[in-house]
C-alpha positions as CSV (number, residue, x, y, z in Angstrom):
1,M,12.7,6.5,-56.4
2,S,13.8,9.4,-54.5
3,E,10.4,11.1,-54.4
4,I,9.1,8.0,-52.9
5,L,11.6,7.6,-50.3
6,Q,10.7,11.2,-49.5
7,A,7.0,10.4,-49.1
8,M,8.2,7.7,-47.0
9,L,10.3,10.0,-45.0
10,A,7.4,12.2,-44.4
11,A,5.2,9.4,-43.4
12,V,7.3,7.8,-41.1
13,W,7.8,11.6,-39.0
14,L,4.1,12.2,-39.3
15,L,3.6,8.7,-37.7
16,G,5.9,9.6,-35.3
17,A,4.7,12.7,-34.1
18,G,1.2,11.0,-33.9
19,L,2.8,8.5,-31.5
20,R,4.3,11.3,-29.7
21,I,1.3,12.9,-29.4
22,V,-0.9,10.1,-27.7
23,R,2.1,9.2,-25.6
24,Q,2.0,12.5,-24.2
25,A,-1.8,12.8,-24.2
26,R,-1.8,10.7,-21.0
27,F,0.3,13.0,-19.3
28,Y,-1.9,16.0,-20.3
29,Q,-4.8,13.9,-18.9
30,I,-3.1,13.1,-15.5
31,E,-2.5,17.1,-15.3
32,E,-6.5,17.6,-16.1
33,Y,-5.9,18.9,-19.5
34,M,-4.7,22.3,-17.6
35,S,-1.9,23.5,-20.5
36,G,0.1,25.5,-17.8
37,R,0.4,22.5,-15.7
38,Y,1.3,20.4,-18.5
39,L,3.8,22.6,-20.2
40,R,5.7,23.2,-16.8
41,W,5.9,19.3,-16.3
42,A,6.9,19.1,-19.9
43,A,9.8,21.8,-19.4
44,S,11.2,20.6,-15.8
45,R,13.2,17.6,-17.5
46,R,15.3,18.1,-20.9
47,E,14.1,14.5,-21.7
48,R,10.8,15.1,-21.6
49,W,11.0,18.2,-24.5
50,L,14.3,17.1,-26.2
51,P,14.5,13.0,-26.1
52,A,18.0,12.3,-26.4
53,R,17.6,9.1,-28.6
54,S,15.2,10.9,-30.9
55,I,17.6,14.1,-31.5
56,S,20.6,11.6,-31.9
57,A,19.3,9.4,-34.5
58,W,18.1,12.3,-36.7
59,M,21.5,14.1,-36.5
60,L,23.3,11.1,-37.3
61,G,21.1,10.3,-40.2
62,I,22.0,13.8,-41.6
63,A,25.4,13.3,-40.9
64,V,25.7,9.8,-42.6
65,G,23.6,11.0,-45.2
66,A,25.9,13.8,-46.1
67,L,28.7,11.4,-46.0
68,L,27.3,9.4,-48.8
69,A,26.1,12.4,-50.8
70,E,29.2,11.7,-53.1
71,A,27.9,8.8,-54.8
72,P,25.9,10.6,-58.0
73,G,22.0,9.6,-58.3
74,S,22.5,7.3,-55.0
75,S,19.4,6.9,-52.9
76,L,21.6,6.0,-49.8
77,P,21.3,9.2,-48.2
78,S,17.5,9.0,-48.4
79,I,17.5,5.4,-47.0
80,V,20.0,6.6,-44.1
81,A,17.5,9.3,-43.2
82,L,14.8,7.1,-43.3
83,L,16.3,4.2,-41.2
84,A,17.4,7.3,-38.8
85,A,13.6,8.2,-38.6
86,I,12.6,5.0,-37.8
87,V,15.1,4.8,-34.8
88,A,14.1,8.2,-33.7
89,I,10.3,7.7,-33.4
90,L,10.4,4.3,-31.7
91,P,8.7,5.0,-28.2
92,P,11.0,4.8,-25.2
93,R,10.8,2.0,-22.7
94,E,8.6,3.0,-20.0
95,S,9.4,1.5,-16.7
96,E,6.3,1.8,-14.9
97,V,2.6,2.9,-15.9
98,K,0.6,3.5,-12.9
99,K,-2.0,5.1,-14.9
100,S,-3.1,4.0,-18.3
101,L,-4.6,6.9,-20.8
102,A,-7.9,6.7,-20.6
103,V,-9.5,7.3,-24.5
104,T,-12.5,9.2,-23.3
105,P,-15.0,11.2,-26.0
106,R,-12.9,14.4,-24.8
107,M,-9.6,12.5,-25.5
108,K,-10.6,11.5,-28.9
109,R,-11.8,14.8,-29.9
110,L,-8.3,16.2,-28.6
111,L,-6.3,13.7,-30.3
112,L,-7.9,14.2,-33.7
113,S,-7.7,17.7,-33.0
114,A,-4.0,17.7,-32.2
115,C,-3.1,15.5,-35.3
116,A,-4.6,17.3,-37.6
117,I,-3.0,20.4,-36.8
118,C,0.4,18.6,-36.7
119,A,-0.3,17.4,-40.2
120,I,-1.7,21.1,-41.2
121,A,1.7,22.6,-39.8
122,F,3.8,20.0,-41.8
123,A,2.1,20.8,-45.1
124,A,2.5,24.3,-44.3
125,G,6.0,24.0,-43.2
126,W,6.9,22.1,-46.6
127,G,5.2,25.1,-48.4
128,A,7.4,27.6,-47.0
129,V,10.6,25.3,-48.0
130,S,9.5,24.8,-51.3
131,A,8.9,28.4,-51.9
132,V,12.5,29.5,-50.6
133,L,15.1,26.3,-51.1
134,P,15.8,25.0,-54.5
135,L,14.6,21.4,-54.3
136,D,16.3,20.7,-57.6
137,I,19.3,19.9,-55.8
138,S,19.7,15.9,-54.8
139,L,20.3,16.4,-51.1
140,I,18.2,19.3,-50.0
141,P,14.6,17.9,-50.3
142,I,15.4,14.9,-48.1
143,F,16.9,17.1,-45.6
144,A,14.1,19.3,-45.5
145,V,11.8,16.5,-45.0
146,S,13.8,15.1,-42.2
147,A,14.1,18.3,-40.4
148,L,10.8,19.0,-40.9
149,G,9.7,16.0,-39.7
150,C,11.7,16.0,-36.6
151,A,10.3,19.4,-35.3
152,L,7.2,18.1,-35.7
153,F,8.2,15.0,-33.5
154,L,9.4,17.1,-30.6
155,L,7.0,19.8,-30.9
156,A,4.4,17.1,-29.8
157,P,3.4,18.9,-26.8
158,L,2.6,21.9,-28.3
159,W,0.4,20.3,-30.5
160,L,-1.8,18.9,-27.6
161,V,-2.0,22.5,-26.2
162,A,-3.1,24.1,-29.7
163,G,-5.6,20.7,-30.0
164,N,-7.1,21.4,-26.7
165,L,-7.6,25.3,-27.5
166,L,-9.4,24.4,-31.2
167,A,-11.6,22.0,-29.3
168,Q,-12.8,24.7,-26.6
169,P,-15.6,26.3,-28.0
170,L,-17.0,22.8,-28.6
171,E,-15.8,21.1,-25.0
172,S,-17.5,24.3,-23.6
173,A,-20.8,23.8,-25.3
174,L,-20.9,20.3,-24.1
175,R,-19.9,21.2,-20.4
176,S,-22.9,23.4,-20.7
177,R,-25.1,21.3,-21.8
178,Y,-23.9,18.5,-19.1
179,L,-24.1,20.9,-16.4
180,K,-27.7,21.9,-17.0
181,Q,-28.7,18.3,-17.3
182,A,-27.1,17.7,-13.7
183,A,-28.8,20.7,-12.5
184,E,-32.3,19.6,-13.8
185,A,-31.7,16.6,-12.3
186,L,-30.6,17.9,-8.9
187,A,-34.0,19.9,-8.9
188,K,-36.1,17.2,-9.6
189,I,-34.8,15.0,-6.8
190,N,-34.4,18.0,-4.7
191,P,-32.1,16.1,-1.9
192,K,-30.7,17.9,1.0
193,I,-27.4,18.8,0.0
194,V,-24.0,18.1,2.2
195,G,-20.5,19.7,1.0
196,I,-17.5,18.4,2.4
197,T,-14.2,20.1,1.6
198,G,-10.6,20.0,3.1
199,S,-6.9,20.0,2.2
200,Y,-7.6,16.2,3.2
201,G,-10.1,13.5,4.9
202,K,-12.8,14.6,2.3
203,T,-13.1,11.0,0.7
204,T,-13.3,9.6,4.3
205,T,-15.4,11.6,5.9
206,K,-17.8,11.3,3.0
207,S,-17.8,7.6,3.1
208,F,-18.4,7.9,7.0
209,L,-21.5,9.9,6.7
210,R,-22.9,8.5,4.1
211,D,-22.9,5.2,6.0
212,I,-23.9,7.0,9.4
213,L,-26.7,8.7,7.7
214,N,-28.2,5.4,5.7
215,A,-29.2,4.4,9.3
216,R,-32.2,6.2,8.7
217,F,-32.3,8.0,5.7
218,R,-31.5,7.1,2.1
219,A,-28.0,8.9,1.0
220,Y,-26.0,9.1,-2.1
221,A,-22.6,10.4,-1.9
222,T,-20.1,11.3,-5.0
223,P,-17.7,8.1,-5.8
224,K,-14.5,7.6,-5.3
225,S,-12.6,11.0,-5.4
226,F,-15.2,12.4,-7.8
227,N,-14.7,16.1,-6.2
228,T,-14.2,18.2,-9.5
229,L,-17.3,20.6,-11.1
230,M,-17.2,17.9,-14.0
231,G,-16.6,15.1,-11.7
232,I,-19.7,15.5,-9.8
233,S,-21.7,16.4,-12.8
234,L,-21.1,13.2,-14.1
235,A,-21.8,11.4,-10.8
236,I,-25.3,13.1,-10.9
237,N,-26.2,12.5,-14.7
238,R,-25.1,9.1,-14.4
239,D,-26.5,7.8,-10.8
240,L,-29.0,10.3,-9.8
241,A,-30.8,11.3,-12.8
242,D,-33.3,8.3,-12.8
243,D,-33.0,7.6,-9.1
244,L,-35.8,10.0,-7.2
245,R,-34.9,8.3,-3.6
246,A,-32.0,10.4,-2.5
247,E,-32.5,12.2,0.3
248,Y,-29.1,13.2,1.0
249,F,-26.4,14.4,-1.5
250,I,-23.2,14.4,0.1
251,C,-20.6,15.9,-2.4
252,E,-17.0,16.2,-1.9
253,M,-15.5,19.5,-2.9
254,G,-11.8,19.8,-4.2
255,A,-10.1,22.7,-5.2
256,Y,-6.5,23.8,-6.5
257,V,-7.7,27.5,-6.7
258,E,-9.8,30.0,-5.4
259,G,-13.1,29.8,-7.1
260,E,-13.4,26.4,-7.8
261,I,-15.6,25.5,-4.4
262,D,-17.7,28.9,-5.4
263,R,-18.3,27.2,-9.2
264,I,-19.3,23.9,-7.5
265,C,-21.5,25.4,-5.4
266,Q,-23.4,26.9,-8.2
267,L,-24.2,23.6,-9.1
268,T,-25.0,21.6,-5.6
269,P,-26.1,24.4,-3.4
270,P,-25.2,23.2,0.1
271,D,-27.7,23.0,3.1
272,I,-24.8,21.4,5.4
273,A,-21.0,22.5,5.0
274,I,-18.0,20.1,6.5
275,V,-14.8,21.3,6.4
276,T,-12.0,18.8,7.6
277,E,-8.8,20.5,7.2
278,V,-6.8,23.4,6.3
279,G,-3.2,22.3,5.4
280,P,-0.1,22.3,3.2
281,Q,-1.7,19.9,0.8
282,H,-1.6,21.2,-2.7
283,L,0.3,24.3,-1.4
284,E,2.4,25.0,-4.5
285,R,-0.8,25.5,-6.2
286,F,-2.4,27.6,-3.6
287,G,1.1,29.7,-2.6
288,S,-0.1,30.0,0.9
289,L,-2.4,28.6,3.9
290,E,-4.4,31.7,4.2
291,N,-5.1,31.1,0.2
292,V,-6.1,27.5,1.4
293,K,-8.4,28.7,4.0
294,R,-10.1,31.5,1.7
295,A,-10.6,28.7,-0.9
296,K,-12.2,26.0,1.7
297,Y,-14.3,28.9,3.4
298,E,-16.1,29.4,-0.3
299,L,-18.2,26.4,0.9
300,V,-19.4,28.2,4.1
301,K,-20.1,31.6,2.4
302,N,-22.7,29.4,0.0
303,L,-24.6,28.2,2.8
304,P,-28.4,29.9,2.9
305,A,-28.6,31.6,6.4
306,D,-30.7,28.7,8.0
307,G,-27.5,26.4,6.7
308,V,-25.4,24.2,9.0
309,A,-21.4,24.7,9.5
310,V,-19.9,21.7,10.6
311,L,-16.2,22.8,11.5
312,N,-12.8,21.1,13.0
313,W,-12.0,23.6,15.5
314,D,-9.0,21.7,16.6
315,N,-7.4,23.3,13.1
316,P,-6.6,27.1,13.7
317,F,-7.4,28.2,9.9
318,I,-11.0,26.6,10.6
319,R,-11.2,28.0,14.1
320,E,-11.2,31.7,12.3
321,M,-14.0,30.3,9.9
322,A,-16.2,29.6,13.2
323,A,-15.4,32.7,14.6
324,A,-16.7,34.5,11.4
325,G,-20.4,33.6,12.8
326,Y,-22.1,32.5,9.6
327,P,-24.4,30.8,9.5
328,E,-26.3,31.1,12.6
329,T,-25.8,27.3,13.2
330,V,-22.3,26.5,13.5
331,L,-21.1,22.9,15.2
332,T,-17.9,22.7,16.1
333,V,-15.8,19.4,17.1
334,S,-12.4,19.0,18.8
335,R,-10.4,15.7,19.6
336,D,-7.9,18.0,22.0
337,L,-10.3,20.0,24.3
338,T,-11.2,19.1,27.9
339,A,-15.0,19.3,28.4
340,E,-14.7,22.1,30.7
341,A,-12.6,23.6,27.9
342,A,-15.1,23.0,25.4
343,R,-18.0,24.5,27.1
344,A,-15.9,27.8,27.5
345,H,-15.0,27.8,23.8
346,G,-18.7,26.7,22.7
347,V,-17.4,23.4,21.0
348,S,-20.3,21.5,20.1
349,W,-18.8,17.7,20.4
350,I,-15.2,16.5,21.8
351,A,-13.8,13.2,22.1
352,S,-11.6,11.7,25.0
353,D,-10.1,8.6,26.3
354,V,-8.9,7.8,22.7
355,Q,-7.5,4.5,22.5
356,E,-6.0,2.7,19.3
357,T,-5.1,-0.9,18.6
358,L,-4.8,-3.0,16.0
359,D,-8.2,-3.7,16.0
360,G,-9.3,-0.3,15.2
361,L,-10.1,3.0,17.5
362,S,-12.3,3.7,20.6
363,F,-13.1,6.9,22.6
364,T,-16.0,8.6,24.0
365,V,-17.9,11.3,22.1
366,T,-19.5,13.8,24.5
367,R,-21.7,16.8,23.7
368,P,-20.7,19.1,26.5
369,A,-23.5,21.6,26.8
370,S,-25.9,18.8,27.3
371,G,-23.4,16.3,28.8
372,E,-25.1,13.7,26.4
373,G,-22.6,11.4,25.3
374,A,-21.5,7.4,23.9
375,Q,-18.6,4.9,23.8
376,I,-17.4,4.8,20.1
377,M,-15.9,1.7,18.8
378,T,-14.7,1.1,15.3
379,G,-12.4,-1.4,13.0
380,I,-11.2,2.1,11.3
381,L,-7.6,2.8,12.2
382,G,-5.8,6.0,12.4
383,Q,-6.3,8.5,15.1
384,H,-6.9,11.4,12.5
385,N,-9.9,9.6,11.7
386,V,-11.3,10.7,15.4
387,T,-11.8,14.1,13.9
388,N,-13.4,12.8,10.6
389,L,-15.6,10.7,12.7
390,L,-16.6,13.6,15.2
391,L,-17.5,15.8,12.1
392,C,-20.1,12.8,11.1
393,I,-21.4,12.5,14.3
394,A,-22.4,16.1,14.7
395,A,-23.9,16.3,11.4
396,A,-25.8,13.3,11.8
397,H,-27.0,14.1,15.0
398,H,-28.1,17.6,14.1
399,E,-30.2,15.8,11.3
400,G,-32.0,13.9,13.7
401,V,-29.9,10.6,14.0
402,A,-30.1,9.5,17.5
403,L,-26.5,9.2,19.1
404,R,-26.9,5.4,20.0
405,D,-27.6,4.6,16.3
406,I,-24.8,6.6,15.2
407,A,-22.7,4.4,17.4
408,L,-24.1,1.3,16.0
409,R,-23.4,2.4,12.4
410,I,-19.9,3.3,13.6
411,R,-18.9,0.0,14.4
412,T,-19.3,-1.2,10.9
413,L,-17.8,1.6,9.3
414,K,-14.8,0.3,6.5
415,P,-11.9,2.7,5.6
416,A,-12.3,4.3,1.9
417,E,-10.1,2.5,-1.0
418,S,-6.4,3.0,-0.2
419,R,-6.7,4.6,3.0
420,L,-4.9,3.2,5.7
421,V,-6.6,-0.3,4.5
422,Q,-4.9,-3.2,6.5
423,E,-5.0,-6.7,5.2
424,R,-3.2,-9.9,5.3
425,T,-1.8,-11.9,2.6
426,A,-1.8,-15.6,2.0
427,A,2.0,-15.7,3.3
428,G,1.0,-14.0,6.6
429,I,2.4,-10.5,6.0
430,T,-0.1,-7.9,6.8
431,I,-0.4,-5.0,4.0
432,I,-1.2,-1.6,5.4
433,N,-2.3,0.6,2.3
434,D,-2.1,4.0,2.7
435,A,-1.2,4.4,-1.0
436,Y,-4.2,6.7,-2.2
437,S,-2.1,10.2,-0.8
438,A,0.1,11.7,2.1
439,N,-0.4,14.5,4.3
440,P,1.6,15.8,7.2
441,A,-1.1,15.0,9.6
442,G,-2.1,11.2,7.8
443,V,1.4,10.0,7.9
444,V,1.9,10.5,11.6
445,S,-1.1,8.3,12.1
446,A,-0.3,5.6,9.2
447,L,3.2,5.5,10.8
448,K,1.8,5.1,14.4
449,V,-0.1,1.9,13.2
450,L,2.9,0.4,11.7
451,G,4.4,0.7,15.0
452,M,2.1,-1.0,16.8
453,H,3.2,-4.3,15.0
454,E,5.6,-5.5,17.7
455,T,6.7,-8.6,16.2
456,G,8.4,-9.1,12.9
457,A,9.7,-6.6,10.5
458,R,8.0,-3.1,9.9
459,L,8.7,-2.3,6.4
460,L,7.7,1.5,4.8
461,I,7.5,2.0,1.4
462,T,6.9,5.6,0.6
463,P,8.2,8.2,-2.5
464,G,7.4,10.9,0.1
465,M,5.0,13.6,-0.1
466,I,4.5,16.4,-2.8
467,E,2.5,19.7,-3.6
468,L,3.4,21.1,-0.1
469,G,5.3,24.2,-1.6
470,D,8.2,25.5,0.2
471,R,7.4,23.3,3.3
472,Q,8.0,20.3,1.2
473,D,11.4,19.2,2.2
474,E,10.7,20.6,5.7
475,E,7.8,18.0,5.9
476,N,9.3,15.0,4.6
477,H,12.3,15.5,6.8
478,K,9.8,15.3,9.8
479,L,8.4,12.1,7.7
480,G,12.3,10.4,7.7
481,L,12.5,11.3,11.6
482,L,9.4,9.7,12.0
483,A,10.1,6.7,9.8
484,A,13.4,6.0,11.3
485,E,11.2,5.7,15.0
486,Y,8.3,3.4,13.9
487,A,9.8,1.3,10.7
488,T,12.7,-1.6,10.9
489,D,13.3,-1.3,7.2
490,I,12.8,1.6,4.8
491,I,12.0,1.6,1.0
492,L,12.2,5.3,-0.6
493,V,11.1,4.9,-4.1
494,G,12.4,7.7,-6.4
495,K,16.0,9.0,-5.6
496,A,15.2,12.6,-6.1
497,Q,12.1,13.7,-4.5
498,T,13.0,11.6,-1.5
499,Q,16.6,13.1,-0.8
500,P,15.1,15.1,2.4
501,I,13.8,11.9,3.9
502,A,17.1,10.0,3.4
503,R,18.9,13.1,4.8
504,A,16.7,13.0,8.0
505,I,17.3,9.1,8.6
506,Q,20.6,9.1,7.9
507,S,20.7,11.9,10.7
508,T,19.3,9.2,13.3
509,S,20.7,6.0,14.7
510,F,18.8,3.9,12.2
511,D,20.6,1.1,10.6
512,L,21.2,2.6,7.3
513,T,22.1,-1.5,5.8
514,R,18.1,-1.5,5.9
515,L,17.5,1.9,4.0
516,R,17.2,1.3,0.6
517,V,16.2,3.6,-2.4
518,V,14.7,2.2,-5.5
519,E,13.0,4.1,-8.7
520,T,10.0,2.1,-9.2
521,L,7.4,1.2,-7.0
522,S,7.5,-2.4,-8.7
523,E,11.1,-2.8,-7.6
524,S,9.9,-2.5,-3.8
525,I,7.0,-5.0,-4.0
526,D,9.3,-7.3,-5.4
527,W,12.1,-7.0,-2.6
528,Y,9.1,-7.2,0.0
529,Q,7.8,-10.2,-1.6
530,E,11.5,-11.8,-1.7
531,N,12.1,-10.6,1.6
532,L,9.3,-10.5,4.4
533,Q,7.9,-13.1,6.0
534,A,4.3,-14.2,7.8
535,G,4.3,-12.0,11.0
536,D,6.0,-8.9,9.5
537,A,3.9,-6.0,8.2
538,V,4.5,-3.4,5.3
539,L,3.2,-0.1,5.2
540,F,2.8,1.5,1.5
541,L,2.5,5.2,2.2
542,N,1.5,7.3,-0.8
543,D,1.7,6.6,-4.3
544,L,3.0,9.5,-6.9
545,P,1.2,9.8,-10.2
546,D,3.1,8.7,-13.5
547,T,4.1,12.7,-13.7
548,Y,6.5,12.2,-10.8
């Protein structure tokens, strides 16, 4: 009987370890299979690597089992240890899951490798225990199985990392084959390649340029936020491999470290490079804005000598890229300069008389060197989008699209998903969805849009901004000051990371009875659905991943 209970106990702990591996795999996937980032996340809070209920249940089982050991031949210690193990491995209740585990072929291989390593570790551990401990003493085997099983359960994050390392040779081979297929597909299609990078504004600019170029050409843009090497190769293999009609391939290029854009450019060598912004987004990974600038400049460096760089002159770091004088054709845009100043600095395109209403943006675009210009009107919101539109105008005009056709096309543009999208519910409440991400420039535009709703309540729901390095508290403090200016009601999601916002709001004359702090996004949604009415507006500003 005792041996059967020992086997059952081992099986429960192994099952628990497997379940914990699967639960942790979701976070590993969110951290893009990067072991260093995942382990830093896991180690940042005690409950992530040492769950209190699990360790308490295990210790209680050991303690009670020891107290019951006096009954000779009793199976009670084993039964107690078994029950304690069942309690210990029960999954914790998750308050909110924004992104479920995507069971991709790679994830299946990772889970198989991690679980196999866990099982091997148990077998090796039991072999070592058998060689050292006197297993003929009644309580020792059950306590040994319990201790070994609990250790395997707690070490689930390490089994994931080990599984990833074990699968690395196979993943590298599959990755190489996939990249080769994508390169061959691009070579067969031979489109003109437009690379777009920047700290923010990449996806929006990409979708704008695709729609503008389609006025005359057939343009394909990487979908959504597919901006990594493997994401781009997936888009090519899935969407373009059997379609030879694409004349332009617009490729969003993201980076967390220097060298990533270089690697993307090896697959998609650009003919045109567009750099939107250099700012503190992902600053904690880059370390400094100079590092961000160097990473983004990799796109320009990979242009051929006869390529075209389209750059945001208003950003001082990008202005330095323009000053480098490569390639020969550099087009710059500005929404800050007058025509006279633009001519003095050699800026190619400018925006003037920028107006914004709840119906969208309007401005005059001018080419200072020639005086050519047009009136631009669009339903797109957010003054930061003037720069994104200027970059698209410069690129499309250079490629031969007439300015009047560009202006007509811009009238029909739609915002990218979850990027300052405005819609009205059946209850008459205006939803402003800017939840995809938040950056210091974008939050100003978004809050100004909220402020334009002059009748009814103006509710801001935000978890603040993240990954801004040592500037995070400062930028979130600024967000709090702006929020107090433009919103009548504020809900902060997550007490810990929103403290700088709350302190800033508290330093103003904002009515603090209209400031709320909740732990989950669903709580804030429940509140607005119960309390807002027709004519009110709510701005969803950023939405953090499950790792926060």
